[in-house]
PABARO-273429 format. One record per residue (C-alpha): residue number from 1; residue in one letter; x, y, z. Coordinates in Angstrom, 2 decimals, always signed. Layout:
N
+-----+------+---------+---------+---------+
| pos | code |      xx |      yy |      zz |
+-----+------+---------+---------+---------+
| NUM |    A |       X |       Y |       Z |
...
+-----+------+---------+---------+---------+
This chain:
239
+-----+------+---------+---------+---------+
| pos | code |      xx |      yy |      zz |
+-----+------+---------+---------+---------+
|   1 |    M |   -0.12 |   -0.22 |   +0.21 |
|   2 |    T |   +2.36 |   +2.55 |   -1.18 |
|   3 |    T |   +1.60 |   +3.76 |   -4.41 |
|   4 |    A |   -1.77 |   +6.48 |   -4.12 |
|   5 |    A |   -4.52 |   +5.38 |   -5.64 |
|   6 |    P |   -5.35 |   +7.62 |   -9.41 |
|   7 |    N |   -7.54 |  +10.55 |   -7.32 |
|   8 |    D |   -6.46 |  +12.23 |   -4.61 |
|   9 |    I |   -8.73 |  +11.18 |   -1.81 |
|  10 |    D |   -9.32 |  +14.95 |   -0.84 |
|  11 |    A |   -9.10 |  +16.28 |   -4.00 |
|  12 |    P |  -12.27 |  +18.63 |   -4.84 |
|  13 |    I |  -15.27 |  +17.31 |   -7.38 |
|  14 |    A |  -17.78 |  +19.40 |   -9.01 |
|  15 |    E |  -21.06 |  +19.25 |   -7.49 |
|  16 |    G |  -23.86 |  +17.30 |   -8.30 |
|  17 |    C |  -24.57 |  +13.61 |   -8.49 |
|  18 |    A |  -24.37 |  +13.42 |  -12.18 |
|  19 |    T |  -21.63 |  +14.30 |  -12.46 |
|  20 |    L |  -19.80 |  +11.59 |   -9.82 |
|  21 |    V |  -21.69 |   +8.04 |  -11.78 |
|  22 |    P |  -18.32 |   +8.03 |  -14.23 |
|  23 |    Q |  -16.14 |   +8.61 |  -11.40 |
|  24 |    I |  -17.86 |   +6.22 |   -9.23 |
|  25 |    I |  -17.86 |   +3.90 |  -12.04 |
|  26 |    A |  -14.17 |   +4.59 |  -12.70 |
|  27 |    A |  -13.45 |   +3.91 |   -9.16 |
|  28 |    H |  -15.54 |   +0.48 |   -8.85 |
|  29 |    Q |  -13.65 |   -0.94 |  -12.19 |
|  30 |    A |  -10.06 |   +0.11 |  -10.96 |
|  31 |    I |  -10.83 |   -2.26 |   -7.75 |
|  32 |    G |  -11.36 |   -5.26 |  -10.01 |
|  33 |    T |   -8.14 |   -4.45 |  -11.70 |
|  34 |    A |   -6.55 |   -4.19 |   -8.48 |
|  35 |    F |   -7.68 |   -7.70 |   -7.71 |
|  36 |    S |   -6.45 |   -9.18 |  -10.32 |
|  37 |    Q |   -3.13 |   -7.82 |   -9.10 |
|  38 |    G |   -3.02 |   -9.48 |   -6.12 |
|  39 |    Y |   -5.01 |   -6.58 |   -3.86 |
|  40 |    R |   -2.36 |   -4.17 |   -4.56 |
|  41 |    N |   -3.74 |   -0.25 |   -4.18 |
|  42 |    S |   -7.85 |   -2.32 |   -3.71 |
|  43 |    L |   -8.25 |   -0.24 |   -1.07 |
|  44 |    D |   -7.30 |   +2.83 |   -2.20 |
|  45 |    H |   -9.42 |   +2.35 |   -4.96 |
|  46 |    A |  -12.19 |   +1.51 |   -2.54 |
|  47 |    I |  -11.23 |   +4.25 |   -0.32 |
|  48 |    E |  -11.75 |   +6.93 |   -3.66 |
|  49 |    C |  -15.35 |   +5.02 |   -4.78 |
|  50 |    G |  -16.42 |   +5.44 |   -0.90 |
|  51 |    R |  -15.18 |   +9.55 |   -0.91 |
|  52 |    L |  -17.62 |   +9.71 |   -3.92 |
|  53 |    L |  -20.56 |   +7.96 |   -3.12 |
|  54 |    T |  -20.53 |   +9.58 |   +0.64 |
|  55 |    L |  -20.19 |  +13.01 |   -1.23 |
|  56 |    A |  -23.44 |  +12.16 |   -3.58 |
|  57 |    K |  -25.81 |  +11.09 |   -0.25 |
|  58 |    E |  -24.81 |  +13.91 |   +0.65 |
|  59 |    T |  -25.21 |  +16.04 |   -2.40 |
|  60 |    L |  -28.81 |  +14.10 |   -2.10 |
|  61 |    A |  -29.35 |  +14.88 |   +1.43 |
|  62 |    K |  -28.71 |  +18.81 |   +0.87 |
|  63 |    D |  -30.62 |  +19.35 |   -2.23 |
|  64 |    K |  -33.32 |  +17.46 |   -0.65 |
|  65 |    A |  -34.00 |  +15.57 |   -4.13 |
|  66 |    K |  -37.21 |  +13.97 |   -4.95 |
|  67 |    I |  -35.41 |  +10.90 |   -5.25 |
|  68 |    G |  -34.11 |   +8.58 |   -2.26 |
|  69 |    W |  -30.28 |   +7.88 |   -2.01 |
|  70 |    E |  -30.90 |   +3.67 |   -2.52 |
|  71 |    K |  -33.07 |   +4.58 |   -5.71 |
|  72 |    W |  -30.42 |   +6.69 |   -6.55 |
|  73 |    L |  -27.93 |   +4.00 |   -6.36 |
|  74 |    A |  -30.06 |   +1.35 |   -7.98 |
|  75 |    E |  -30.66 |   +3.76 |  -11.04 |
|  76 |    N |  -27.29 |   +4.06 |  -11.54 |
|  77 |    F |  -24.97 |   +1.34 |  -10.57 |
|  78 |    T |  -27.49 |   -2.10 |  -11.58 |
|  79 |    F |  -26.82 |   -2.43 |  -15.35 |
|  80 |    T |  -27.72 |   -5.71 |  -16.91 |
|  81 |    D |  -26.70 |   -7.34 |  -20.35 |
|  82 |    G |  -26.75 |   -4.50 |  -22.79 |
|  83 |    C |  -25.87 |   -2.03 |  -20.91 |
|  84 |    E |  -22.50 |   -0.47 |  -21.26 |
|  85 |    F |  -21.19 |   -1.12 |  -17.80 |
|  86 |    T |  -22.06 |   -4.80 |  -18.71 |
|  87 |    N |  -20.37 |   -7.03 |  -15.66 |
|  88 |    E |  -22.07 |   -8.52 |  -12.83 |
|  89 |    N |  -18.86 |   -7.14 |  -10.38 |
|  90 |    R |  -18.94 |   -3.95 |  -11.95 |
|  91 |    S |  -22.70 |   -3.30 |  -10.20 |
|  92 |    I |  -22.93 |   -1.65 |   -7.38 |
|  93 |    P |  -25.05 |   -3.25 |   -4.30 |
|  94 |    Q |  -26.45 |   -0.96 |   -0.93 |
|  95 |    S |  -24.53 |   -3.53 |   +0.58 |
|  96 |    T |  -21.07 |   -3.04 |   -1.41 |
|  97 |    A |  -21.76 |   +0.93 |   -1.61 |
|  98 |    C |  -21.78 |   +1.15 |   +2.38 |
|  99 |    L |  -18.66 |   -1.31 |   +2.57 |
| 100 |    Y |  -16.86 |   +1.52 |   +0.39 |
| 101 |    M |  -18.15 |   +4.24 |   +2.42 |
| 102 |    R |  -17.40 |   +2.64 |   +5.71 |
| 103 |    L |  -13.82 |   +2.25 |   +4.02 |
| 104 |    Y |  -13.75 |   +5.91 |   +3.56 |
| 105 |    T |  -15.05 |   +7.04 |   +6.97 |
| 106 |    N |  -12.43 |   +5.09 |   +8.58 |
| 107 |    R |   -9.71 |   +5.62 |   +6.42 |
| 108 |    D |   -7.13 |   +6.64 |   +8.22 |
| 109 |    F |   -7.06 |   +3.71 |  +10.46 |
| 110 |    V |   -7.00 |   +1.46 |   +7.78 |
| 111 |    R |   -4.19 |   +2.96 |   +5.83 |
| 112 |    H |   -2.26 |   +2.71 |   +9.35 |
| 113 |    Q |   -3.06 |   -0.91 |   +9.55 |
| 114 |    A |   -2.49 |   -1.94 |   +5.93 |
| 115 |    E |   +0.76 |   -0.30 |   +6.43 |
| 116 |    Q |   +1.90 |   -1.85 |   +9.37 |
| 117 |    K |   +0.61 |   -5.55 |   +7.52 |
| 118 |    W |   +2.41 |   -4.38 |   +4.52 |
| 119 |    T |   +5.63 |   -3.08 |   +6.13 |
| 120 |    C |   +6.18 |   -5.85 |   +8.02 |
| 121 |    N |   +7.72 |   -8.18 |   +5.56 |
| 122 |    A |  +11.23 |   -6.42 |   +4.73 |
| 123 |    L |  +11.03 |   -7.60 |   +1.46 |
| 124 |    Q |   +7.28 |   -7.01 |   +0.62 |
| 125 |    I |   +6.28 |  -10.49 |   -1.34 |
| 126 |    A |   +3.17 |  -10.92 |   +0.94 |
| 127 |    E |   -0.18 |  -10.10 |   -0.49 |
| 128 |    A |   -1.11 |   -6.54 |   +0.03 |
| 129 |    P |   -4.64 |   -6.58 |   +2.27 |
| 130 |    S |   -7.70 |   -7.22 |   +0.92 |
| 131 |    I |  -10.85 |   -4.89 |   +1.29 |
| 132 |    R |  -12.39 |   -7.57 |   +3.32 |
| 133 |    Q |   -9.56 |   -8.06 |   +5.80 |
| 134 |    A |  -10.02 |   -4.55 |   +6.23 |
| 135 |    N |  -13.26 |   -4.47 |   +6.86 |
| 136 |    E |  -12.63 |   -6.86 |   +9.65 |
| 137 |    W |  -10.42 |   -4.41 |  +10.85 |
| 138 |    I |  -12.98 |   -2.24 |  +10.99 |
| 139 |    K |  -15.64 |   -4.58 |  +12.95 |
| 140 |    A |  -12.67 |   -5.27 |  +15.44 |
| 141 |    K |  -12.22 |   -1.62 |  +16.39 |
| 142 |    A |  -16.19 |   -0.89 |  +16.64 |
| 143 |    Y |  -16.54 |   -4.16 |  +19.02 |
| 144 |    V |  -13.38 |   -2.96 |  +21.40 |
| 145 |    E |  -15.15 |   +1.14 |  +20.94 |
| 146 |    R |  -18.43 |   -0.42 |  +21.89 |
| 147 |    N |  -17.05 |   -2.46 |  +24.50 |
| 148 |    Q |  -15.25 |   +0.47 |  +26.42 |
| 149 |    K |  -18.48 |   +2.63 |  +26.81 |
| 150 |    R |  -19.71 |   -0.23 |  +28.80 |
| 151 |    T |  -20.04 |   +0.51 |  +32.32 |
| 152 |    P |  -18.06 |   -3.36 |  +34.30 |
| 153 |    A |  -21.93 |   -4.45 |  +34.98 |
| 154 |    Q |  -22.33 |   -4.34 |  +31.44 |
| 155 |    R |  -19.65 |   -6.33 |  +30.27 |
| 156 |    E |  -20.00 |   -8.94 |  +33.34 |
| 157 |    E |  -23.82 |   -9.16 |  +31.85 |
| 158 |    I |  -22.46 |  -10.16 |  +28.90 |
| 159 |    K |  -20.23 |  -12.28 |  +29.85 |
| 160 |    A |  -22.39 |  -14.32 |  +31.82 |
| 161 |    R |  -24.63 |  -13.69 |  +29.14 |
| 162 |    M |  -21.87 |  -15.75 |  +26.67 |
| 163 |    E |  -20.91 |  -17.96 |  +29.14 |
| 164 |    K |  -24.78 |  -18.87 |  +29.79 |
| 165 |    M |  -24.97 |  -19.60 |  +25.52 |
| 166 |    A |  -21.64 |  -21.51 |  +25.65 |
| 167 |    A |  -22.63 |  -23.84 |  +28.58 |
| 168 |    A |  -26.01 |  -24.66 |  +26.38 |
| 169 |    Q |  -23.98 |  -25.16 |  +23.19 |
| 170 |    V |  -21.78 |  -28.37 |  +25.12 |
| 171 |    E |  -24.78 |  -29.13 |  +26.53 |
| 172 |    K |  -26.44 |  -29.75 |  +23.64 |
| 173 |    A |  -23.54 |  -31.00 |  +21.73 |
| 174 |    K |  -23.03 |  -33.53 |  +24.66 |
| 175 |    A |  -27.44 |  -34.76 |  +24.19 |
| 176 |    R |  -26.70 |  -34.82 |  +20.65 |
| 177 |    A |  -23.40 |  -37.26 |  +20.92 |
| 178 |    A |  -25.75 |  -38.95 |  +24.01 |
| 179 |    A |  -28.31 |  -39.54 |  +21.28 |
| 180 |    E |  -26.10 |  -40.91 |  +18.20 |
| 181 |    A |  -24.60 |  -42.89 |  +20.34 |
| 182 |    E |  -28.09 |  -45.16 |  +21.56 |
| 183 |    A |  -28.99 |  -44.89 |  +18.10 |
| 184 |    V |  -26.07 |  -46.84 |  +16.96 |
| 185 |    T |  -26.11 |  -49.28 |  +20.12 |
| 186 |    T |  -29.75 |  -50.02 |  +19.59 |
| 187 |    E |  -29.32 |  -50.64 |  +16.05 |
| 188 |    A |  -26.15 |  -53.23 |  +16.79 |
| 189 |    A |  -28.42 |  -54.83 |  +19.41 |
| 190 |    R |  -30.68 |  -55.53 |  +16.40 |
| 191 |    S |  -28.20 |  -57.16 |  +14.55 |
| 192 |    P |  -28.01 |  -61.02 |  +15.08 |
| 193 |    S |  -24.12 |  -60.63 |  +14.54 |
| 194 |    W |  -23.51 |  -58.05 |  +16.56 |
| 195 |    L |  -22.46 |  -60.26 |  +19.86 |
| 196 |    K |  -20.30 |  -62.73 |  +17.53 |
| 197 |    V |  -17.92 |  -59.49 |  +16.30 |
| 198 |    T |  -17.97 |  -58.39 |  +19.75 |
| 199 |    L |  -16.97 |  -61.39 |  +21.48 |
| 200 |    K |  -14.22 |  -61.98 |  +18.21 |
| 201 |    K |  -12.15 |  -59.14 |  +19.25 |
| 202 |    A |  -12.83 |  -59.68 |  +23.62 |
| 203 |    V |  -10.56 |  -62.20 |  +25.49 |
| 204 |    A |  -11.88 |  -64.94 |  +27.59 |
| 205 |    D |  -10.92 |  -62.62 |  +31.26 |
| 206 |    D |  -12.94 |  -60.17 |  +29.87 |
| 207 |    V |  -16.10 |  -62.18 |  +28.82 |
| 208 |    F |  -15.85 |  -63.85 |  +32.58 |
| 209 |    E |  -15.81 |  -60.51 |  +33.99 |
| 210 |    A |  -18.30 |  -59.12 |  +32.24 |
| 211 |    I |  -20.48 |  -61.88 |  +32.28 |
| 212 |    T |  -20.01 |  -62.34 |  +36.25 |
| 213 |    E |  -20.79 |  -58.29 |  +36.92 |
| 214 |    T |  -24.25 |  -58.44 |  +35.14 |
| 215 |    W |  -25.77 |  -61.57 |  +35.02 |
| 216 |    P |  -27.99 |  -63.04 |  +36.89 |
| 217 |    P |  -26.67 |  -66.61 |  +39.05 |
| 218 |    E |  -28.84 |  -68.68 |  +36.96 |
| 219 |    E |  -28.20 |  -67.09 |  +33.49 |
| 220 |    I |  -24.27 |  -67.98 |  +34.26 |
| 221 |    T |  -25.48 |  -71.46 |  +35.33 |
| 222 |    K |  -27.06 |  -72.24 |  +32.09 |
| 223 |    L |  -24.19 |  -70.98 |  +29.99 |
| 224 |    G |  -21.79 |  -73.44 |  +32.02 |
| 225 |    D |  -24.56 |  -76.42 |  +31.16 |
| 226 |    L |  -24.26 |  -75.37 |  +27.56 |
| 227 |    C |  -20.94 |  -75.07 |  +27.30 |
| 228 |    R |  -20.22 |  -77.96 |  +28.60 |
| 229 |    Q |  -22.75 |  -79.85 |  +26.35 |
| 230 |    H |  -21.32 |  -78.42 |  +23.78 |
| 231 |    H |  -17.51 |  -79.80 |  +24.84 |
| 232 |    S |  -18.68 |  -83.15 |  +25.47 |
| 233 |    A |  -20.15 |  -83.30 |  +22.19 |
| 234 |    K |  -17.38 |  -82.09 |  +20.49 |
| 235 |    N |  -15.32 |  -84.79 |  +22.22 |
| 236 |    A |  -17.94 |  -87.63 |  +20.97 |
| 237 |    M |  -18.28 |  -86.23 |  +17.76 |
| 238 |    A |  -13.98 |  -86.70 |  +17.96 |
| 239 |    A |  -14.01 |  -89.77 |  +19.17 |
+-----+------+---------+---------+---------+
């Protein structure tokens, strides 16, 4: 971010919204070109576009124009096939216009952050900061400023509310995991082969311990009788 944008941010401009339209289009097109060059100067062009849009909005308000800001924006910067300005990336929806204007309002802060990021690499090999990154910086700055205005009681209330929400999310996750585990167990119980698969992976000591801890004595006795009968039958067949 060492090169200035084509138009100086503080340069005077002709009055009237009509004269601003081609300049706004040019600035917006320059942003698209900057994207293809690794974001270099994209912030400068976005700030310039924001300055022009801000001036247009202020001019409409000052002149008490019959047309509102949103309508003026839609009529001048929504383009379809067949128009001279045809590219979906070149149309300027209200959300994008607000982003450019927000960058212009916070231009000093954004430029400072961008310079720090850009000059931290002595070789300046890294890509220049993007508009999206700059917007995240502004959001973080706004959060810090809002938090500084809150009283200690308000901060504690927000902290408690966030902790409560986090605890609720943990409980939901636990309940969901338990439900999924129960569903797996239920499905396994319905399959006649699940016990065979389990026992193949177990050793005699583990099976004995599980049986003696969970089965009633009569079932254990019954299992012993069945095992002896099976063993006797196998011996008889072998003889």
